[in-house]
C-alpha positions as CSV (number, residue, x, y, z in Angstrom):
1,Q,98.5,86.8,91.3
2,S,102.3,86.9,91.4
3,A,104.3,89.9,90.6
4,D,105.1,88.6,87.1
5,G,101.4,88.2,86.5
6,N,101.7,84.5,85.4
7,K,101.1,82.6,88.6
8,W,98.2,82.6,91.0
9,K,98.6,81.8,94.7
10,M,95.7,80.1,96.3
11,S,95.1,79.3,100.0
12,F,92.6,77.5,102.0
13,V,91.9,78.3,105.6
14,M,91.5,75.3,107.9
15,P,90.0,75.4,111.5
16,S,92.7,75.6,114.1
17,K,91.3,72.4,115.8
18,Y,93.0,70.4,113.1
19,G,96.4,71.8,113.9
20,P,99.2,69.5,112.8
21,D,96.8,66.7,112.1
22,L,96.1,67.7,108.5
23,P,97.0,65.1,105.9
24,Q,100.0,65.8,103.7
25,A,99.3,66.6,100.1
26,K,100.3,64.2,97.4
27,D,101.4,67.0,95.1
28,P,104.8,68.4,96.3
29,S,103.8,71.9,95.1
30,V,101.1,72.0,97.8
31,T,102.4,73.1,101.2
32,I,100.8,73.4,104.5
33,K,101.9,76.2,106.8
34,E,100.6,77.9,109.9
35,V,100.2,81.6,109.5
36,P,100.1,84.1,112.3
37,S,96.8,85.7,113.3
38,K,96.0,89.2,112.0
39,I,93.2,91.7,112.0
40,V,91.6,92.5,108.6
41,A,89.0,95.0,107.4
42,V,86.6,93.4,105.0
43,A,84.1,94.5,102.4
44,A,81.8,91.8,101.2
45,F,80.1,91.7,97.8
46,P,78.2,89.4,95.5
47,G,78.8,88.4,91.9
48,L,81.7,87.4,89.8
49,V,85.2,88.8,90.6
50,T,87.1,90.8,88.1
51,D,90.4,92.7,88.4
52,D,88.7,96.0,87.8
53,D,86.1,95.3,90.5
54,I,88.8,94.3,93.0
55,S,90.6,97.5,92.3
56,Q,87.5,99.6,92.8
57,R,86.5,97.8,96.0
58,E,90.0,98.0,97.4
59,S,90.0,101.7,96.8
60,R,86.7,102.2,98.5
61,L,87.8,100.1,101.5
62,R,91.0,102.1,101.9
63,K,89.0,105.4,101.7
64,A,86.6,104.2,104.3
65,L,89.5,103.2,106.6
66,Q,91.0,106.7,106.3
67,K,87.9,107.9,108.3
68,D,88.2,105.1,111.0
69,T,89.4,106.3,114.3
70,Q,90.3,102.8,115.7
71,Y,92.1,101.1,112.8
72,R,94.3,102.0,109.9
73,V,95.6,100.0,107.0
74,K,98.9,98.4,107.9
75,E,101.7,99.9,105.8
76,D,102.7,96.7,104.0
77,S,99.1,95.5,103.6
78,V,98.2,94.0,100.2
79,V,94.6,93.3,99.1
80,E,93.4,89.7,99.6
81,I,90.4,88.3,97.9
82,A,88.2,85.6,99.5
83,Q,85.7,83.7,97.4
84,Y,83.4,81.3,99.3
85,N,81.4,79.4,96.7
86,P,81.9,76.6,94.2
87,P,82.2,77.6,90.6
88,F,78.7,76.5,89.7
89,T,77.1,79.0,92.1
90,L,75.0,81.6,90.2
91,P,76.7,85.0,90.3
92,F,74.0,86.7,92.4
93,A,74.3,84.1,95.1
94,R,78.1,84.3,95.4
95,R,79.9,85.7,98.4
96,N,83.2,87.4,98.0
97,E,85.3,89.7,100.1
98,V,88.2,92.1,99.7
99,A,90.4,92.3,102.8
100,L,93.2,94.6,104.0
101,E,95.3,93.9,107.1
102,V,94.8,96.7,109.6
103,E,96.4,97.7,112.9
104,G,95.1,99.7,115.9
105,V,95.8,103.4,115.6
106,D,97.6,103.3,119.0
107,S,99.8,100.4,118.0
108,A,101.1,102.0,114.7
109,S,104.3,104.0,115.0
């Protein structure tokens, strides 16, 4: 969701084997861009996704990472939500993830 709370940003991850061979979208508001690789810490969970649930799961993930000796949450990391199922999937069978970008403890300065 954008900072003004009115717009959502959605992305799809495509396998790198397609590279620049992806077809162009007919809708000009849809763009294709390559994003740099990154390391993320993820907490998976089933069910429907609510704002409150995301907030609680992000908080738990951040707390767990405070105890990690290899990785820490990158300073400018924002929570990302991944949802893997079509809308008609029953809630108990859905797979979702909250993710935070991390960096190695040695690489952070």
